[in-house]
C-alpha beads as a LAMMPS data file, in Angstrom:
LAMMPS data file: protein, C-alpha beads

346 atoms
345 bonds

1 atom types
1 bond types

-500.0 500.0 xlo xhi
-500.0 500.0 ylo yhi
-500.0 500.0 zlo zhi

Masses

1 110.0

Atoms # bond

1 1 1 0.217 -0.137 0.285
2 1 1 1.496 3.270 -0.840
3 1 1 1.705 6.223 1.300
4 1 1 -0.159 8.254 -1.515
5 1 1 -3.348 5.729 -1.270
6 1 1 -3.139 5.720 2.367
7 1 1 -2.992 9.944 2.366
8 1 1 -5.878 9.495 0.268
9 1 1 -8.011 6.841 2.030
10 1 1 -10.504 7.369 5.017
11 1 1 -9.754 4.018 6.494
12 1 1 -6.674 2.642 6.610
13 1 1 -5.369 -1.287 7.707
14 1 1 -2.090 -2.521 7.300
15 1 1 -1.575 -6.187 8.542
16 1 1 -4.421 -6.301 10.990
17 1 1 -4.345 -9.386 13.131
18 1 1 -7.224 -10.624 16.156
19 1 1 -6.242 -13.992 17.608
20 1 1 -7.958 -15.028 20.489
21 1 1 -7.162 -18.045 23.141
22 1 1 -9.357 -20.466 23.684
23 1 1 -9.344 -23.476 25.882
24 1 1 -9.417 -27.030 24.964
25 1 1 -12.341 -28.420 26.870
26 1 1 -12.116 -32.306 27.464
27 1 1 -15.431 -34.402 27.894
28 1 1 -18.418 -35.131 30.902
29 1 1 -18.707 -33.960 34.518
30 1 1 -14.757 -35.012 35.608
31 1 1 -13.382 -33.343 32.236
32 1 1 -15.728 -30.269 33.032
33 1 1 -14.288 -30.156 36.737
34 1 1 -10.355 -30.748 35.527
35 1 1 -11.170 -27.643 32.882
36 1 1 -11.005 -25.504 35.589
37 1 1 -7.804 -25.727 36.198
38 1 1 -6.525 -26.230 32.693
39 1 1 -4.071 -24.110 30.744
40 1 1 -4.823 -26.261 27.475
41 1 1 -5.077 -23.346 25.196
42 1 1 -5.346 -22.986 21.616
43 1 1 -4.930 -19.655 19.050
44 1 1 -7.961 -19.199 17.152
45 1 1 -6.261 -16.510 14.036
46 1 1 -9.789 -15.051 13.423
47 1 1 -8.343 -12.369 11.362
48 1 1 -4.679 -12.838 10.267
49 1 1 -2.934 -9.706 8.568
50 1 1 -5.711 -7.860 7.069
51 1 1 -4.511 -4.611 5.174
52 1 1 -6.898 -2.489 2.903
53 1 1 -7.362 1.093 2.042
54 1 1 -10.512 2.306 1.588
55 1 1 -11.501 6.134 0.210
56 1 1 -14.394 8.374 1.294
57 1 1 -17.956 7.776 -0.630
58 1 1 -16.451 4.438 -1.488
59 1 1 -19.262 1.286 -0.860
60 1 1 -16.980 -1.800 -0.618
61 1 1 -18.856 -5.122 -0.266
62 1 1 -16.281 -6.982 2.375
63 1 1 -17.474 -10.888 1.629
64 1 1 -16.582 -13.834 3.318
65 1 1 -17.922 -17.292 4.106
66 1 1 -18.872 -18.044 7.798
67 1 1 -16.039 -17.684 10.095
68 1 1 -13.969 -15.739 7.684
69 1 1 -13.082 -12.722 9.969
70 1 1 -15.616 -10.426 8.356
71 1 1 -17.637 -9.122 11.793
72 1 1 -13.906 -9.822 13.883
73 1 1 -12.484 -7.197 11.654
74 1 1 -15.532 -4.958 11.235
75 1 1 -15.909 -5.015 15.168
76 1 1 -12.207 -3.887 14.873
77 1 1 -13.053 -0.589 13.170
78 1 1 -16.068 0.327 14.863
79 1 1 -13.594 0.320 18.085
80 1 1 -15.275 -2.929 19.997
81 1 1 -12.747 -5.142 19.894
82 1 1 -8.755 -4.294 19.974
83 1 1 -6.500 -5.601 17.640
84 1 1 -3.607 -7.961 18.668
85 1 1 -1.482 -6.531 16.115
86 1 1 -1.036 -4.214 12.954
87 1 1 -2.711 -0.632 12.709
88 1 1 -5.781 0.442 11.991
89 1 1 -6.995 3.902 11.448
90 1 1 -10.398 5.047 10.912
91 1 1 -11.030 8.603 10.005
92 1 1 -8.005 9.788 10.964
93 1 1 -8.378 8.008 14.547
94 1 1 -7.748 4.944 16.185
95 1 1 -10.982 3.199 17.194
96 1 1 -10.052 2.043 20.720
97 1 1 -7.780 5.118 21.644
98 1 1 -9.956 7.826 21.141
99 1 1 -13.466 5.811 20.933
100 1 1 -15.604 8.634 22.434
101 1 1 -15.018 11.290 19.581
102 1 1 -14.258 8.793 17.132
103 1 1 -18.041 7.273 17.383
104 1 1 -19.707 10.609 16.933
105 1 1 -19.401 10.008 13.230
106 1 1 -19.695 6.626 12.265
107 1 1 -22.969 4.641 12.463
108 1 1 -23.541 0.501 12.695
109 1 1 -25.737 -1.782 11.504
110 1 1 -24.760 -5.130 13.148
111 1 1 -27.702 -7.800 11.522
112 1 1 -30.726 -8.506 13.702
113 1 1 -29.684 -6.719 16.432
114 1 1 -31.500 -3.203 17.144
115 1 1 -29.973 0.030 18.062
116 1 1 -33.757 1.386 18.517
117 1 1 -35.263 1.385 22.089
118 1 1 -37.542 -2.026 22.347
119 1 1 -40.532 -0.594 24.167
120 1 1 -40.709 2.867 22.515
121 1 1 -42.193 4.212 19.159
122 1 1 -39.693 4.423 16.458
123 1 1 -39.831 8.389 16.839
124 1 1 -39.236 8.546 19.936
125 1 1 -35.827 6.339 19.582
126 1 1 -35.227 8.591 17.054
127 1 1 -35.713 11.846 18.973
128 1 1 -33.095 10.158 22.064
129 1 1 -30.791 9.659 18.655
130 1 1 -31.179 13.644 18.366
131 1 1 -29.743 14.247 21.616
132 1 1 -27.528 11.768 21.725
133 1 1 -25.927 13.200 18.859
134 1 1 -26.603 16.724 19.204
135 1 1 -27.690 16.797 15.940
136 1 1 -28.989 20.209 15.009
137 1 1 -32.909 20.747 14.576
138 1 1 -33.076 21.254 10.745
139 1 1 -30.370 18.897 9.870
140 1 1 -32.408 16.026 11.880
141 1 1 -36.087 17.086 10.285
142 1 1 -34.125 16.953 6.747
143 1 1 -33.301 13.638 7.047
144 1 1 -36.441 12.504 8.313
145 1 1 -38.176 14.321 5.138
146 1 1 -35.491 12.236 2.934
147 1 1 -36.542 8.854 4.291
148 1 1 -39.388 8.882 4.211
149 1 1 -38.979 10.939 0.663
150 1 1 -37.398 7.499 -0.232
151 1 1 -39.356 4.561 1.801
152 1 1 -42.009 6.179 3.246
153 1 1 -40.821 5.633 6.528
154 1 1 -43.332 8.070 8.834
155 1 1 -45.598 5.172 8.459
156 1 1 -43.404 3.245 10.836
157 1 1 -42.641 6.113 13.808
158 1 1 -45.885 5.171 15.773
159 1 1 -45.201 1.777 16.412
160 1 1 -43.234 0.319 19.269
161 1 1 -40.488 -1.216 17.648
162 1 1 -41.548 -4.455 19.527
163 1 1 -44.441 -4.876 17.012
164 1 1 -42.533 -4.078 13.674
165 1 1 -41.549 -6.644 11.275
166 1 1 -37.764 -7.512 10.743
167 1 1 -37.974 -6.147 7.406
168 1 1 -39.339 -2.989 9.075
169 1 1 -36.900 -2.582 11.657
170 1 1 -33.592 -3.430 9.642
171 1 1 -35.290 -0.299 7.445
172 1 1 -35.642 1.959 10.651
173 1 1 -31.696 0.558 12.185
174 1 1 -30.535 1.794 8.854
175 1 1 -32.535 5.109 8.866
176 1 1 -30.911 5.613 12.565
177 1 1 -27.194 4.837 11.796
178 1 1 -27.657 8.002 8.611
179 1 1 -29.816 9.545 11.090
180 1 1 -26.450 12.467 12.536
181 1 1 -24.623 12.396 8.651
182 1 1 -21.690 10.048 9.529
183 1 1 -19.033 9.901 7.607
184 1 1 -18.711 6.504 7.298
185 1 1 -21.435 3.283 8.156
186 1 1 -20.771 -0.076 8.896
187 1 1 -23.486 -2.751 7.862
188 1 1 -23.030 -6.059 8.967
189 1 1 -25.384 -8.322 7.393
190 1 1 -28.130 -5.536 6.823
191 1 1 -30.479 -7.938 4.483
192 1 1 -30.225 -11.509 5.841
193 1 1 -33.759 -13.160 6.007
194 1 1 -35.410 -10.201 4.598
195 1 1 -37.980 -10.337 1.480
196 1 1 -37.323 -9.057 -2.035
197 1 1 -39.556 -5.651 -1.290
198 1 1 -37.555 -4.849 1.861
199 1 1 -34.251 -5.536 0.305
200 1 1 -34.931 -3.289 -2.154
201 1 1 -35.820 -0.297 0.167
202 1 1 -33.045 -0.536 1.869
203 1 1 -30.649 -0.501 -1.142
204 1 1 -32.466 2.457 -1.942
205 1 1 -31.698 4.201 1.528
206 1 1 -27.712 3.424 1.430
207 1 1 -27.783 3.896 -2.714
208 1 1 -29.428 7.578 -2.389
209 1 1 -27.784 8.538 0.795
210 1 1 -24.066 7.631 -0.513
211 1 1 -24.972 9.479 -3.320
212 1 1 -26.102 12.654 -2.022
213 1 1 -23.993 12.661 1.029
214 1 1 -20.566 10.994 0.113
215 1 1 -20.804 8.733 3.198
216 1 1 -18.352 5.588 2.862
217 1 1 -19.781 2.363 3.004
218 1 1 -19.017 -1.281 4.470
219 1 1 -20.997 -3.913 3.819
220 1 1 -20.651 -7.355 4.524
221 1 1 -23.841 -9.968 3.126
222 1 1 -23.881 -13.175 1.903
223 1 1 -26.298 -11.823 -0.497
224 1 1 -24.852 -11.271 -3.510
225 1 1 -27.793 -9.001 -4.899
226 1 1 -26.580 -6.323 -2.704
227 1 1 -23.415 -6.578 -3.836
228 1 1 -24.216 -6.195 -7.589
229 1 1 -26.666 -3.765 -6.567
230 1 1 -24.931 -1.154 -4.556
231 1 1 -20.422 -2.298 -4.662
232 1 1 -18.431 -0.383 -6.885
233 1 1 -15.657 -2.674 -5.340
234 1 1 -15.357 -5.665 -3.356
235 1 1 -12.681 -7.287 -0.695
236 1 1 -12.886 -11.188 -0.359
237 1 1 -11.504 -12.447 2.868
238 1 1 -11.029 -16.022 3.615
239 1 1 -9.569 -17.933 7.159
240 1 1 -8.226 -14.664 8.578
241 1 1 -6.539 -13.161 4.885
242 1 1 -7.561 -10.964 2.179
243 1 1 -7.801 -13.362 -0.833
244 1 1 -9.134 -10.458 -3.536
245 1 1 -9.418 -6.770 -3.561
246 1 1 -10.658 -5.272 -6.575
247 1 1 -13.397 -3.858 -8.943
248 1 1 -16.666 -5.106 -8.672
249 1 1 -16.555 -5.351 -12.748
250 1 1 -14.579 -8.345 -12.958
251 1 1 -16.288 -9.888 -10.060
252 1 1 -19.845 -9.370 -11.642
253 1 1 -18.569 -10.683 -15.422
254 1 1 -17.332 -14.040 -13.609
255 1 1 -20.359 -14.867 -10.951
256 1 1 -23.133 -12.764 -12.280
257 1 1 -24.662 -15.007 -14.198
258 1 1 -24.471 -18.196 -11.256
259 1 1 -27.278 -19.229 -9.656
260 1 1 -27.843 -21.971 -6.755
261 1 1 -30.114 -24.729 -7.336
262 1 1 -31.533 -26.140 -4.267
263 1 1 -33.602 -29.335 -3.771
264 1 1 -35.543 -30.854 -0.697
265 1 1 -35.832 -34.517 -0.580
266 1 1 -38.733 -36.988 -0.662
267 1 1 -38.753 -38.381 2.938
268 1 1 -35.935 -41.285 3.038
269 1 1 -34.688 -40.514 -0.709
270 1 1 -31.884 -37.973 0.367
271 1 1 -29.043 -40.602 -0.814
272 1 1 -31.097 -41.119 -4.113
273 1 1 -31.229 -37.519 -5.124
274 1 1 -27.225 -36.627 -4.350
275 1 1 -26.502 -39.868 -6.150
276 1 1 -28.247 -38.034 -9.430
277 1 1 -26.867 -35.092 -8.411
278 1 1 -23.117 -36.152 -8.379
279 1 1 -22.847 -36.527 -11.691
280 1 1 -24.918 -33.444 -12.944
281 1 1 -22.046 -32.189 -14.736
282 1 1 -22.151 -34.601 -16.979
283 1 1 -25.476 -33.926 -18.395
284 1 1 -25.560 -29.932 -17.917
285 1 1 -22.849 -27.340 -18.634
286 1 1 -21.523 -25.151 -15.904
287 1 1 -23.357 -27.187 -12.974
288 1 1 -21.741 -29.073 -10.385
289 1 1 -23.300 -30.195 -6.958
290 1 1 -22.798 -27.808 -3.961
291 1 1 -21.852 -28.972 0.445
292 1 1 -25.123 -27.107 2.320
293 1 1 -24.502 -27.377 6.105
294 1 1 -27.374 -26.876 8.535
295 1 1 -30.126 -27.215 5.901
296 1 1 -31.650 -31.113 6.549
297 1 1 -32.784 -32.988 3.507
298 1 1 -31.944 -30.017 1.166
299 1 1 -28.813 -30.737 -1.725
300 1 1 -27.777 -28.148 -3.622
301 1 1 -26.646 -27.379 -7.304
302 1 1 -24.217 -24.732 -8.583
303 1 1 -25.404 -23.120 -12.106
304 1 1 -23.326 -20.998 -14.607
305 1 1 -26.661 -19.808 -16.659
306 1 1 -24.570 -18.526 -19.153
307 1 1 -24.069 -22.493 -20.046
308 1 1 -26.735 -23.425 -18.752
309 1 1 -30.108 -22.044 -17.481
310 1 1 -31.355 -22.842 -14.250
311 1 1 -34.910 -23.061 -15.128
312 1 1 -33.422 -26.529 -17.537
313 1 1 -31.753 -27.814 -14.325
314 1 1 -35.083 -27.553 -12.421
315 1 1 -37.526 -28.827 -15.049
316 1 1 -35.144 -32.026 -14.939
317 1 1 -35.377 -32.501 -11.329
318 1 1 -38.757 -32.135 -10.654
319 1 1 -39.564 -34.211 -13.774
320 1 1 -36.707 -37.064 -12.438
321 1 1 -35.500 -36.974 -9.338
322 1 1 -37.499 -37.392 -5.936
323 1 1 -37.608 -33.972 -4.996
324 1 1 -40.606 -32.128 -3.274
325 1 1 -39.392 -28.428 -3.040
326 1 1 -37.052 -26.251 -4.825
327 1 1 -35.278 -22.750 -4.264
328 1 1 -33.738 -20.629 -6.966
329 1 1 -30.852 -18.290 -4.838
330 1 1 -28.026 -16.004 -5.988
331 1 1 -24.837 -18.062 -5.972
332 1 1 -23.630 -18.751 -2.121
333 1 1 -20.613 -17.300 -1.415
334 1 1 -18.619 -20.415 -0.082
335 1 1 -18.643 -21.146 -4.449
336 1 1 -17.707 -17.680 -4.915
337 1 1 -14.713 -18.416 -2.826
338 1 1 -14.073 -21.690 -4.130
339 1 1 -13.759 -20.151 -7.463
340 1 1 -11.360 -17.696 -6.629
341 1 1 -8.828 -20.326 -4.843
342 1 1 -9.470 -21.665 -8.210
343 1 1 -7.699 -18.464 -10.029
344 1 1 -10.767 -17.279 -11.516
345 1 1 -10.511 -13.478 -10.721
346 1 1 -6.876 -13.591 -11.151

Bonds

1 1 1 2
2 1 2 3
3 1 3 4
4 1 4 5
5 1 5 6
6 1 6 7
7 1 7 8
8 1 8 9
9 1 9 10
10 1 10 11
11 1 11 12
12 1 12 13
13 1 13 14
14 1 14 15
15 1 15 16
16 1 16 17
17 1 17 18
18 1 18 19
19 1 19 20
20 1 20 21
21 1 21 22
22 1 22 23
23 1 23 24
24 1 24 25
25 1 25 26
26 1 26 27
27 1 27 28
28 1 28 29
29 1 29 30
30 1 30 31
31 1 31 32
32 1 32 33
33 1 33 34
34 1 34 35
35 1 35 36
36 1 36 37
37 1 37 38
38 1 38 39
39 1 39 40
40 1 40 41
41 1 41 42
42 1 42 43
43 1 43 44
44 1 44 45
45 1 45 46
46 1 46 47
47 1 47 48
48 1 48 49
49 1 49 50
50 1 50 51
51 1 51 52
52 1 52 53
53 1 53 54
54 1 54 55
55 1 55 56
56 1 56 57
57 1 57 58
58 1 58 59
59 1 59 60
60 1 60 61
61 1 61 62
62 1 62 63
63 1 63 64
64 1 64 65
65 1 65 66
66 1 66 67
67 1 67 68
68 1 68 69
69 1 69 70
70 1 70 71
71 1 71 72
72 1 72 73
73 1 73 74
74 1 74 75
75 1 75 76
76 1 76 77
77 1 77 78
78 1 78 79
79 1 79 80
80 1 80 81
81 1 81 82
82 1 82 83
83 1 83 84
84 1 84 85
85 1 85 86
86 1 86 87
87 1 87 88
88 1 88 89
89 1 89 90
90 1 90 91
91 1 91 92
92 1 92 93
93 1 93 94
94 1 94 95
95 1 95 96
96 1 96 97
97 1 97 98
98 1 98 99
99 1 99 100
100 1 100 101
101 1 101 102
102 1 102 103
103 1 103 104
104 1 104 105
105 1 105 106
106 1 106 107
107 1 107 108
108 1 108 109
109 1 109 110
110 1 110 111
111 1 111 112
112 1 112 113
113 1 113 114
114 1 114 115
115 1 115 116
116 1 116 117
117 1 117 118
118 1 118 119
119 1 119 120
120 1 120 121
121 1 121 122
122 1 122 123
123 1 123 124
124 1 124 125
125 1 125 126
126 1 126 127
127 1 127 128
128 1 128 129
129 1 129 130
130 1 130 131
131 1 131 132
132 1 132 133
133 1 133 134
134 1 134 135
135 1 135 136
136 1 136 137
137 1 137 138
138 1 138 139
139 1 139 140
140 1 140 141
141 1 141 142
142 1 142 143
143 1 143 144
144 1 144 145
145 1 145 146
146 1 146 147
147 1 147 148
148 1 148 149
149 1 149 150
150 1 150 151
151 1 151 152
152 1 152 153
153 1 153 154
154 1 154 155
155 1 155 156
156 1 156 157
157 1 157 158
158 1 158 159
159 1 159 160
160 1 160 161
161 1 161 162
162 1 162 163
163 1 163 164
164 1 164 165
165 1 165 166
166 1 166 167
167 1 167 168
168 1 168 169
169 1 169 170
170 1 170 171
171 1 171 172
172 1 172 173
173 1 173 174
174 1 174 175
175 1 175 176
176 1 176 177
177 1 177 178
178 1 178 179
179 1 179 180
180 1 180 181
181 1 181 182
182 1 182 183
183 1 183 184
184 1 184 185
185 1 185 186
186 1 186 187
187 1 187 188
188 1 188 189
189 1 189 190
190 1 190 191
191 1 191 192
192 1 192 193
193 1 193 194
194 1 194 195
195 1 195 196
196 1 196 197
197 1 197 198
198 1 198 199
199 1 199 200
200 1 200 201
201 1 201 202
202 1 202 203
203 1 203 204
204 1 204 205
205 1 205 206
206 1 206 207
207 1 207 208
208 1 208 209
209 1 209 210
210 1 210 211
211 1 211 212
212 1 212 213
213 1 213 214
214 1 214 215
215 1 215 216
216 1 216 217
217 1 217 218
218 1 218 219
219 1 219 220
220 1 220 221
221 1 221 222
222 1 222 223
223 1 223 224
224 1 224 225
225 1 225 226
226 1 226 227
227 1 227 228
228 1 228 229
229 1 229 230
230 1 230 231
231 1 231 232
232 1 232 233
233 1 233 234
234 1 234 235
235 1 235 236
236 1 236 237
237 1 237 238
238 1 238 239
239 1 239 240
240 1 240 241
241 1 241 242
242 1 242 243
243 1 243 244
244 1 244 245
245 1 245 246
246 1 246 247
247 1 247 248
248 1 248 249
249 1 249 250
250 1 250 251
251 1 251 252
252 1 252 253
253 1 253 254
254 1 254 255
255 1 255 256
256 1 256 257
257 1 257 258
258 1 258 259
259 1 259 260
260 1 260 261
261 1 261 262
262 1 262 263
263 1 263 264
264 1 264 265
265 1 265 266
266 1 266 267
267 1 267 268
268 1 268 269
269 1 269 270
270 1 270 271
271 1 271 272
272 1 272 273
273 1 273 274
274 1 274 275
275 1 275 276
276 1 276 277
277 1 277 278
278 1 278 279
279 1 279 280
280 1 280 281
281 1 281 282
282 1 282 283
283 1 283 284
284 1 284 285
285 1 285 286
286 1 286 287
287 1 287 288
288 1 288 289
289 1 289 290
290 1 290 291
291 1 291 292
292 1 292 293
293 1 293 294
294 1 294 295
295 1 295 296
296 1 296 297
297 1 297 298
298 1 298 299
299 1 299 300
300 1 300 301
301 1 301 302
302 1 302 303
303 1 303 304
304 1 304 305
305 1 305 306
306 1 306 307
307 1 307 308
308 1 308 309
309 1 309 310
310 1 310 311
311 1 311 312
312 1 312 313
313 1 313 314
314 1 314 315
315 1 315 316
316 1 316 317
317 1 317 318
318 1 318 319
319 1 319 320
320 1 320 321
321 1 321 322
322 1 322 323
323 1 323 324
324 1 324 325
325 1 325 326
326 1 326 327
327 1 327 328
328 1 328 329
329 1 329 330
330 1 330 331
331 1 331 332
332 1 332 333
333 1 333 334
334 1 334 335
335 1 335 336
336 1 336 337
337 1 337 338
338 1 338 339
339 1 339 340
340 1 340 341
341 1 341 342
342 1 342 343
343 1 343 344
344 1 344 345
345 1 345 346
């Protein structure tokens, strides 16, 4: 990273590391007792030498599979965690050492954890945040008017936060993160579990405020649709290390046509379904079976639609295989990572 790049950047990470000491636990009651006095630890390298720089006004997709180190990196950038080693400078400040001054000029949304007051109406949470961040009245009213213009947010102002749907709450949380016009917004999985309509509204807020306010946005997501709709650049990490940092154009060219076809086996027919899918590449060009974790009964196939339409795979599966349900989704991040390791983005 050149000094000129660092000088022009609002976020700079140099060889950033975060290691945790984790106890190697023993089994059983006797083992649990021994663990009280054990010194048998192992080191988990959650982040292991990430370097990057982000210029003011960029929207950057920060991608990787579960356990890659994305959230840990975000927590270090927001001052929640202190790095084990390396250097970290955000908006000219070291987050953990200048925390009180630093947090006044950032916004954060961590997945499904709300920053709003659970029992209060939405507008009362906004009023409290106005006082906390000392937002001038004119600026506060202008931002509320903009949110209302973009996604009709005022319709939710009178509702208690606890009565909102997940999608409505995420809309309000993201609006709250922009309320004090911060220079930088960190969005950690903001669209997880949301339907298409709410995702579109969230993307509208992010895109518009980035364009009109020049807000720098770092977005972690497993939704490739979010990346394609919002990001100018992507950074991929895996096992705590950066494996790709480049423009969205090359990423879209390589992966924009890929989809994941998920198939739910009929009862007792999972092995039969997997056996048929194991040779799907011989039947359809640009397809291969995928491994799913935590989705009992489901199998998956990655499909490159430049070579084979996903609808062809779905039609064949429904007519020829023991399938009771199907899903068509964006490409899984794990597939992207596998392709990168195979040299697809080099």
